[in-house]
N, CA, C and O atoms as a Tripos MOL2 file, in Angstrom:
@<TRIPOS>MOLECULE
protein
  204   203    51     0     0
PROTEIN
NO_CHARGES

@<TRIPOS>ATOM
      1 N          16.0100  196.6250    5.1970 N.3       1 UNK1
      2 CA         16.4390  196.9560    4.0970 C.3       1 UNK1
      3 C          16.3900  198.1720    3.5850 C.2       1 UNK1
      4 O          15.4690  198.9660    3.7740 O.2       1 UNK1
      5 N          17.4890  198.3900    2.8400 N.am      2 UNK2
      6 CA         17.9390  200.0700    2.5940 C.3       2 UNK2
      7 C          17.0340  200.3710    0.4440 C.2       2 UNK2
      8 O          17.5750  199.9260   -0.5680 O.2       2 UNK2
      9 N          16.2240  200.8630    0.4490 N.am      3 UNK3
     10 CA         16.1530  201.2510   -0.6690 C.3       3 UNK3
     11 C          17.1500  201.1220   -1.5870 C.2       3 UNK3
     12 O          17.0050  200.4250   -2.5910 O.2       3 UNK3
     13 N          18.3180  201.8270   -1.3030 N.am      4 UNK4
     14 CA         19.5510  201.8270   -2.1290 C.3       4 UNK4
     15 C          20.1090  200.3070   -2.6260 C.2       4 UNK4
     16 O          20.5480  200.3360   -3.7750 O.2       4 UNK4
     17 N          20.1690  199.0310   -1.9870 N.am      5 UNK5
     18 CA         20.2670  198.1750   -2.3720 C.3       5 UNK5
     19 C          19.1480  196.9320   -3.0150 C.2       5 UNK5
     20 O          19.3600  195.8260   -3.5110 O.2       5 UNK5
     21 N          17.9910  197.6420   -2.7600 N.am      6 UNK6
     22 CA         16.7280  196.9240   -3.0020 C.3       6 UNK6
     23 C          16.8090  196.9600   -4.8820 C.2       6 UNK6
     24 O          17.1720  197.9240   -5.5570 O.2       6 UNK6
     25 N          16.4530  195.9020   -5.2810 N.am      7 UNK7
     26 CA         16.5750  195.4240   -7.0910 C.3       7 UNK7
     27 C          15.0100  194.7240   -7.5150 C.2       7 UNK7
     28 O          14.2840  193.9300   -6.9160 O.2       7 UNK7
     29 N          14.9370  195.1420   -8.2970 N.am      8 UNK8
     30 CA         13.5440  194.6620   -8.4280 C.3       8 UNK8
     31 C          13.9540  193.5850  -10.0880 C.2       8 UNK8
     32 O          14.4580  193.8570  -11.1770 O.2       8 UNK8
     33 N          13.2990  192.1160   -9.3320 N.am      9 UNK9
     34 CA         13.0620  191.1960  -10.3760 C.3       9 UNK9
     35 C          12.1200  191.5890  -11.2150 C.2       9 UNK9
     36 O          11.1660  192.1870  -10.7180 O.2       9 UNK9
     37 N          12.1360  191.3820  -12.5540 N.am     10 UNK10
     38 CA         11.2710  191.1730  -13.7450 C.3      10 UNK10
     39 C          11.1230  190.6110  -14.7130 C.2      10 UNK10
     40 O          11.7670  190.8900  -15.7240 O.2      10 UNK10
     41 N           9.9450  189.3620  -14.6440 N.am     11 UNK11
     42 CA          9.9810  188.2330  -15.4410 C.3      11 UNK11
     43 C          10.0860  188.9760  -17.2180 C.2      11 UNK11
     44 O           9.3920  189.8650  -17.7120 O.2      11 UNK11
     45 N          11.5020  187.9940  -17.9670 N.am     12 UNK12
     46 CA         11.2060  188.6910  -19.2880 C.3      12 UNK12
     47 C          10.2130  188.2860  -20.2410 C.2      12 UNK12
     48 O           9.9760  188.8830  -21.2910 O.2      12 UNK12
     49 N           9.5630  187.1000  -19.7750 N.am     13 UNK13
     50 CA          7.9320  186.4610  -20.6860 C.3      13 UNK13
     51 C           7.1170  187.3360  -20.7640 C.2      13 UNK13
     52 O           6.8140  187.8780  -21.8270 O.2      13 UNK13
     53 N           6.4080  187.7430  -19.1420 N.am     14 UNK14
     54 CA          5.4540  188.3790  -19.2170 C.3      14 UNK14
     55 C           5.3820  189.7040  -18.6970 C.2      14 UNK14
     56 O           4.2550  190.1270  -18.4390 O.2      14 UNK14
     57 N           6.7090  190.6980  -18.4230 N.am     15 UNK15
     58 CA          7.4410  191.5330  -18.0760 C.3      15 UNK15
     59 C           6.4780  192.2770  -16.2070 C.2      15 UNK15
     60 O           6.2040  193.4720  -16.0910 O.2      15 UNK15
     61 N           6.2210  191.4000  -15.2550 N.am     16 UNK16
     62 CA          5.4130  191.6360  -14.5300 C.3      16 UNK16
     63 C           6.8480  191.5120  -13.4870 C.2      16 UNK16
     64 O           7.8270  190.8180  -13.7610 O.2      16 UNK16
     65 N           6.7300  192.1680  -12.5270 N.am     17 UNK17
     66 CA          7.4330  192.5840  -11.2380 C.3      17 UNK17
     67 C           7.2290  191.5640   -9.9450 C.2      17 UNK17
     68 O           6.4260  191.8140   -9.0450 O.2      17 UNK17
     69 N           7.8280  190.7160   -9.9670 N.am     18 UNK18
     70 CA          7.5910  189.5790   -8.8450 C.3      18 UNK18
     71 C           8.1280  189.3560   -8.1170 C.2      18 UNK18
     72 O           7.6450  188.5650   -7.3070 O.2      18 UNK18
     73 N           9.7300  189.9720   -7.8400 N.am     19 UNK19
     74 CA         10.5740  190.0540   -6.8330 C.3      19 UNK19
     75 C          11.1350  191.2610   -6.5430 C.2      19 UNK19
     76 O          11.2260  192.2860   -7.2180 O.2      19 UNK19
     77 N          11.4660  191.0170   -5.5430 N.am     20 UNK20
     78 CA         12.1060  192.1310   -4.8110 C.3      20 UNK20
     79 C          13.3840  191.5410   -4.1900 C.2      20 UNK20
     80 O          13.2090  190.6580   -3.3490 O.2      20 UNK20
     81 N          14.9580  191.9940   -4.5590 N.am     21 UNK21
     82 CA         15.8160  191.5420   -3.8920 C.3      21 UNK21
     83 C          16.7440  192.4970   -3.5440 C.2      21 UNK21
     84 O          16.6970  193.6740   -3.9020 O.2      21 UNK21
     85 N          17.8960  191.8120   -2.5920 N.am     22 UNK22
     86 CA         19.0490  192.9320   -2.2790 C.3      22 UNK22
     87 C          20.3350  192.8370   -3.0830 C.2      22 UNK22
     88 O          20.4400  191.7330   -3.6170 O.2      22 UNK22
     89 N          21.4450  193.7460   -3.3550 N.am     23 UNK23
     90 CA         22.6920  193.3560   -3.7960 C.3      23 UNK23
     91 C          23.3340  194.4410   -3.6120 C.2      23 UNK23
     92 O          22.7390  195.5060   -3.7750 O.2      23 UNK23
     93 N          24.7340  194.4200   -3.2200 N.am     24 UNK24
     94 CA         25.5780  194.8940   -3.3450 C.3      24 UNK24
     95 C          26.1350  195.9200   -4.3230 C.2      24 UNK24
     96 O          26.9450  195.2430   -4.9550 O.2      24 UNK24
     97 N          26.1690  196.8420   -4.6960 N.am     25 UNK25
     98 CA         26.0980  197.2980   -5.8750 C.3      25 UNK25
     99 C          28.1920  197.8730   -5.7810 C.2      25 UNK25
    100 O          28.9790  197.7720   -6.7230 O.2      25 UNK25
    101 N          28.4590  198.3130   -4.6330 N.am     26 UNK26
    102 CA         29.7960  198.3090   -5.2110 C.3      26 UNK26
    103 C          30.6850  196.8730   -5.3810 C.2      26 UNK26
    104 O          31.8710  196.9180   -5.7070 O.2      26 UNK26
    105 N          30.0180  195.6660   -5.1390 N.am     27 UNK27
    106 CA         31.4160  194.6160   -5.5030 C.3      27 UNK27
    107 C          30.4210  194.0650   -6.9810 C.2      27 UNK27
    108 O          30.9000  194.1880   -8.1090 O.2      27 UNK27
    109 N          29.1600  193.5280   -6.7780 N.am     28 UNK28
    110 CA         28.5910  193.7120   -8.5150 C.3      28 UNK28
    111 C          27.8500  194.2930   -9.0400 C.2      28 UNK28
    112 O          26.6590  194.5200   -8.8290 O.2      28 UNK28
    113 N          28.9660  194.7650  -10.2540 N.am     29 UNK29
    114 CA         28.6940  195.9200  -11.2690 C.3      29 UNK29
    115 C          27.0430  195.2180  -11.8600 C.2      29 UNK29
    116 O          25.9260  195.7310  -11.7830 O.2      29 UNK29
    117 N          27.4910  193.7890  -12.4810 N.am     30 UNK30
    118 CA         26.1220  193.8700  -13.4020 C.3      30 UNK30
    119 C          25.1190  193.8310  -12.8460 C.2      30 UNK30
    120 O          24.9900  194.1460  -11.6630 O.2      30 UNK30
    121 N          23.8050  193.2610  -13.9160 N.am     31 UNK31
    122 CA         22.7140  193.3770  -13.7680 C.3      31 UNK31
    123 C          22.4230  191.7350  -13.0030 C.2      31 UNK31
    124 O          23.2780  190.8580  -13.1210 O.2      31 UNK31
    125 N          21.3030  191.5250  -12.3420 N.am     32 UNK32
    126 CA         21.3870  190.3820  -11.6560 C.3      32 UNK32
    127 C          20.4520  189.5740  -12.9020 C.2      32 UNK32
    128 O          19.6580  190.2550  -13.5500 O.2      32 UNK32
    129 N          20.5760  188.3100  -13.1490 N.am     33 UNK33
    130 CA         19.7520  187.4570  -14.0030 C.3      33 UNK33
    131 C          19.4120  186.1720  -13.0780 C.2      33 UNK33
    132 O          20.4210  185.6500  -12.6040 O.2      33 UNK33
    133 N          18.1380  185.5410  -12.7190 N.am     34 UNK34
    134 CA         18.1100  184.4490  -12.0390 C.3      34 UNK34
    135 C          16.3870  183.7550  -12.3140 C.2      34 UNK34
    136 O          15.2820  184.2770  -12.4590 O.2      34 UNK34
    137 N          16.8980  182.3170  -12.2860 N.am     35 UNK35
    138 CA         15.6890  181.7840  -12.7910 C.3      35 UNK35
    139 C          14.9390  181.4520  -11.4630 C.2      35 UNK35
    140 O          15.3610  180.8450  -10.4790 O.2      35 UNK35
    141 N          13.5260  182.0960  -11.7310 N.am     36 UNK36
    142 CA         12.7690  181.8770  -10.3340 C.3      36 UNK36
    143 C          11.0580  181.7700  -11.5020 C.2      36 UNK36
    144 O          10.6010  181.8660  -12.6410 O.2      36 UNK36
    145 N          10.7610  181.5010  -10.0400 N.am     37 UNK37
    146 CA          8.6110  180.9490  -10.3780 C.3      37 UNK37
    147 C           8.0670  182.0440  -10.7370 C.2      37 UNK37
    148 O           7.9400  182.9030   -9.8650 O.2      37 UNK37
    149 N           7.6820  182.2780  -11.8460 N.am     38 UNK38
    150 CA          6.7380  183.2730  -12.3870 C.3      38 UNK38
    151 C           4.9490  183.0220  -12.1520 C.2      38 UNK38
    152 O           4.3800  182.6610  -13.1820 O.2      38 UNK38
    153 N           4.2660  183.1450  -11.2010 N.am     39 UNK39
    154 CA          2.6910  182.9560  -11.1830 C.3      39 UNK39
    155 C           1.8710  183.2310  -12.1400 C.2      39 UNK39
    156 O           0.8700  182.5630  -12.4010 O.2      39 UNK39
    157 N           2.2510  184.2660  -12.7490 N.am     40 UNK40
    158 CA          1.4870  184.7180  -13.9140 C.3      40 UNK40
    159 C           1.5780  183.3020  -14.6780 C.2      40 UNK40
    160 O           0.6480  182.5070  -14.8130 O.2      40 UNK40
    161 N           3.0350  183.1420  -15.2000 N.am     41 UNK41
    162 CA          3.0140  182.2770  -16.0110 C.3      41 UNK41
    163 C           3.2920  180.8610  -15.6360 C.2      41 UNK41
    164 O           3.6470  179.9980  -16.4390 O.2      41 UNK41
    165 N           3.1550  180.7300  -14.6870 N.am     42 UNK42
    166 CA          3.0500  179.6260  -14.2400 C.3      42 UNK42
    167 C           4.1350  178.3770  -14.1800 C.2      42 UNK42
    168 O           4.0940  177.1610  -13.9970 O.2      42 UNK42
    169 N           5.0850  179.3470  -14.4310 N.am     43 UNK43
    170 CA          6.5350  178.3480  -14.8560 C.3      43 UNK43
    171 C           7.8810  179.0390  -14.5300 C.2      43 UNK43
    172 O           7.9850  180.2430  -14.2950 O.2      43 UNK43
    173 N           8.7010  178.3220  -14.5380 N.am     44 UNK44
    174 CA         10.0090  179.0930  -14.0420 C.3      44 UNK44
    175 C          10.7520  179.2680  -15.3030 C.2      44 UNK44
    176 O          11.1500  178.5350  -16.2090 O.2      44 UNK44
    177 N          10.7940  180.8330  -14.9380 N.am     45 UNK45
    178 CA         11.3330  181.7850  -15.9330 C.3      45 UNK45
    179 C          12.4580  182.8370  -15.4390 C.2      45 UNK45
    180 O          12.6820  183.2110  -14.2880 O.2      45 UNK45
    181 N          13.0450  183.1750  -16.5380 N.am     46 UNK46
    182 CA         14.3960  184.2560  -16.5470 C.3      46 UNK46
    183 C          13.8860  185.5090  -15.6630 C.2      46 UNK46
    184 O          13.1370  186.2400  -16.3110 O.2      46 UNK46
    185 N          14.0450  185.7970  -14.7480 N.am     47 UNK47
    186 CA         13.9800  187.4640  -14.5040 C.3      47 UNK47
    187 C          15.2330  188.1550  -14.3120 C.2      47 UNK47
    188 O          16.3000  187.7670  -13.8350 O.2      47 UNK47
    189 N          14.8690  189.2610  -14.7870 N.am     48 UNK48
    190 CA         16.3340  190.0770  -14.6610 C.3      48 UNK48
    191 C          15.7260  191.3230  -13.7840 C.2      48 UNK48
    192 O          14.6610  191.9400  -13.7530 O.2      48 UNK48
    193 N          17.1180  191.3610  -13.0100 N.am     49 UNK49
    194 CA         16.8950  193.3440  -12.5810 C.3      49 UNK49
    195 C          16.8720  194.1430  -13.5290 C.2      49 UNK49
    196 O          17.4200  194.1240  -14.6310 O.2      49 UNK49
    197 N          15.8620  195.2110  -12.7840 N.am     50 UNK50
    198 CA         15.6960  196.3480  -13.7170 C.3      50 UNK50
    199 C          15.2370  197.6840  -12.7070 C.2      50 UNK50
    200 O          14.9930  197.4650  -11.5200 O.2      50 UNK50
    201 N          15.1460  198.9790  -13.2330 N.am     51 UNK51
    202 CA         15.5590  200.0460  -12.4740 C.3      51 UNK51
    203 C          14.5390  200.2860  -11.8730 C.2      51 UNK51
    204 O          14.5050  201.2120  -11.0630 O.2      51 UNK51
@<TRIPOS>BOND
     1     1     2 1
     2     2     3 1
     3     3     4 2
     4     3     5 am
     5     5     6 1
     6     6     7 1
     7     7     8 2
     8     7     9 am
     9     9    10 1
    10    10    11 1
    11    11    12 2
    12    11    13 am
    13    13    14 1
    14    14    15 1
    15    15    16 2
    16    15    17 am
    17    17    18 1
    18    18    19 1
    19    19    20 2
    20    19    21 am
    21    21    22 1
    22    22    23 1
    23    23    24 2
    24    23    25 am
    25    25    26 1
    26    26    27 1
    27    27    28 2
    28    27    29 am
    29    29    30 1
    30    30    31 1
    31    31    32 2
    32    31    33 am
    33    33    34 1
    34    34    35 1
    35    35    36 2
    36    35    37 am
    37    37    38 1
    38    38    39 1
    39    39    40 2
    40    39    41 am
    41    41    42 1
    42    42    43 1
    43    43    44 2
    44    43    45 am
    45    45    46 1
    46    46    47 1
    47    47    48 2
    48    47    49 am
    49    49    50 1
    50    50    51 1
    51    51    52 2
    52    51    53 am
    53    53    54 1
    54    54    55 1
    55    55    56 2
    56    55    57 am
    57    57    58 1
    58    58    59 1
    59    59    60 2
    60    59    61 am
    61    61    62 1
    62    62    63 1
    63    63    64 2
    64    63    65 am
    65    65    66 1
    66    66    67 1
    67    67    68 2
    68    67    69 am
    69    69    70 1
    70    70    71 1
    71    71    72 2
    72    71    73 am
    73    73    74 1
    74    74    75 1
    75    75    76 2
    76    75    77 am
    77    77    78 1
    78    78    79 1
    79    79    80 2
    80    79    81 am
    81    81    82 1
    82    82    83 1
    83    83    84 2
    84    83    85 am
    85    85    86 1
    86    86    87 1
    87    87    88 2
    88    87    89 am
    89    89    90 1
    90    90    91 1
    91    91    92 2
    92    91    93 am
    93    93    94 1
    94    94    95 1
    95    95    96 2
    96    95    97 am
    97    97    98 1
    98    98    99 1
    99    99   100 2
   100    99   101 am
   101   101   102 1
   102   102   103 1
   103   103   104 2
   104   103   105 am
   105   105   106 1
   106   106   107 1
   107   107   108 2
   108   107   109 am
   109   109   110 1
   110   110   111 1
   111   111   112 2
   112   111   113 am
   113   113   114 1
   114   114   115 1
   115   115   116 2
   116   115   117 am
   117   117   118 1
   118   118   119 1
   119   119   120 2
   120   119   121 am
   121   121   122 1
   122   122   123 1
   123   123   124 2
   124   123   125 am
   125   125   126 1
   126   126   127 1
   127   127   128 2
   128   127   129 am
   129   129   130 1
   130   130   131 1
   131   131   132 2
   132   131   133 am
   133   133   134 1
   134   134   135 1
   135   135   136 2
   136   135   137 am
   137   137   138 1
   138   138   139 1
   139   139   140 2
   140   139   141 am
   141   141   142 1
   142   142   143 1
   143   143   144 2
   144   143   145 am
   145   145   146 1
   146   146   147 1
   147   147   148 2
   148   147   149 am
   149   149   150 1
   150   150   151 1
   151   151   152 2
   152   151   153 am
   153   153   154 1
   154   154   155 1
   155   155   156 2
   156   155   157 am
   157   157   158 1
   158   158   159 1
   159   159   160 2
   160   159   161 am
   161   161   162 1
   162   162   163 1
   163   163   164 2
   164   163   165 am
   165   165   166 1
   166   166   167 1
   167   167   168 2
   168   167   169 am
   169   169   170 1
   170   170   171 1
   171   171   172 2
   172   171   173 am
   173   173   174 1
   174   174   175 1
   175   175   176 2
   176   175   177 am
   177   177   178 1
   178   178   179 1
   179   179   180 2
   180   179   181 am
   181   181   182 1
   182   182   183 1
   183   183   184 2
   184   183   185 am
   185   185   186 1
   186   186   187 1
   187   187   188 2
   188   187   189 am
   189   189   190 1
   190   190   191 1
   191   191   192 2
   192   191   193 am
   193   193   194 1
   194   194   195 1
   195   195   196 2
   196   195   197 am
   197   197   198 1
   198   198   199 1
   199   199   200 2
   200   199   201 am
   201   201   202 1
   202   202   203 1
   203   203   204 2
@<TRIPOS>SUBSTRUCTURE
     1 UNK1         2 RESIDUE 1 A UNK
     2 UNK2         6 RESIDUE 1 A UNK
     3 UNK3        10 RESIDUE 1 A UNK
     4 UNK4        14 RESIDUE 1 A UNK
     5 UNK5        18 RESIDUE 1 A UNK
     6 UNK6        22 RESIDUE 1 A UNK
     7 UNK7        26 RESIDUE 1 A UNK
     8 UNK8        30 RESIDUE 1 A UNK
     9 UNK9        34 RESIDUE 1 A UNK
    10 UNK10       38 RESIDUE 1 A UNK
    11 UNK11       42 RESIDUE 1 A UNK
    12 UNK12       46 RESIDUE 1 A UNK
    13 UNK13       50 RESIDUE 1 A UNK
    14 UNK14       54 RESIDUE 1 A UNK
    15 UNK15       58 RESIDUE 1 A UNK
    16 UNK16       62 RESIDUE 1 A UNK
    17 UNK17       66 RESIDUE 1 A UNK
    18 UNK18       70 RESIDUE 1 A UNK
    19 UNK19       74 RESIDUE 1 A UNK
    20 UNK20       78 RESIDUE 1 A UNK
    21 UNK21       82 RESIDUE 1 A UNK
    22 UNK22       86 RESIDUE 1 A UNK
    23 UNK23       90 RESIDUE 1 A UNK
    24 UNK24       94 RESIDUE 1 A UNK
    25 UNK25       98 RESIDUE 1 A UNK
    26 UNK26      102 RESIDUE 1 A UNK
    27 UNK27      106 RESIDUE 1 A UNK
    28 UNK28      110 RESIDUE 1 A UNK
    29 UNK29      114 RESIDUE 1 A UNK
    30 UNK30      118 RESIDUE 1 A UNK
    31 UNK31      122 RESIDUE 1 A UNK
    32 UNK32      126 RESIDUE 1 A UNK
    33 UNK33      130 RESIDUE 1 A UNK
    34 UNK34      134 RESIDUE 1 A UNK
    35 UNK35      138 RESIDUE 1 A UNK
    36 UNK36      142 RESIDUE 1 A UNK
    37 UNK37      146 RESIDUE 1 A UNK
    38 UNK38      150 RESIDUE 1 A UNK
    39 UNK39      154 RESIDUE 1 A UNK
    40 UNK40      158 RESIDUE 1 A UNK
    41 UNK41      162 RESIDUE 1 A UNK
    42 UNK42      166 RESIDUE 1 A UNK
    43 UNK43      170 RESIDUE 1 A UNK
    44 UNK44      174 RESIDUE 1 A UNK
    45 UNK45      178 RESIDUE 1 A UNK
    46 UNK46      182 RESIDUE 1 A UNK
    47 UNK47      186 RESIDUE 1 A UNK
    48 UNK48      190 RESIDUE 1 A UNK
    49 UNK49      194 RESIDUE 1 A UNK
    50 UNK50      198 RESIDUE 1 A UNK
    51 UNK51      202 RESIDUE 1 A UNK
């Protein structure tokens, strides 16, 4: 996995960085938003890509 395409996913409720994923920055211009399971909150929450 190259570092250029790596995106950190941060929980919007507890602000923990829980996931790392890849995206093609040339094709997808907006930031990713996914509903993922947060181990700290112990429920499915919205995770948004951060820098």
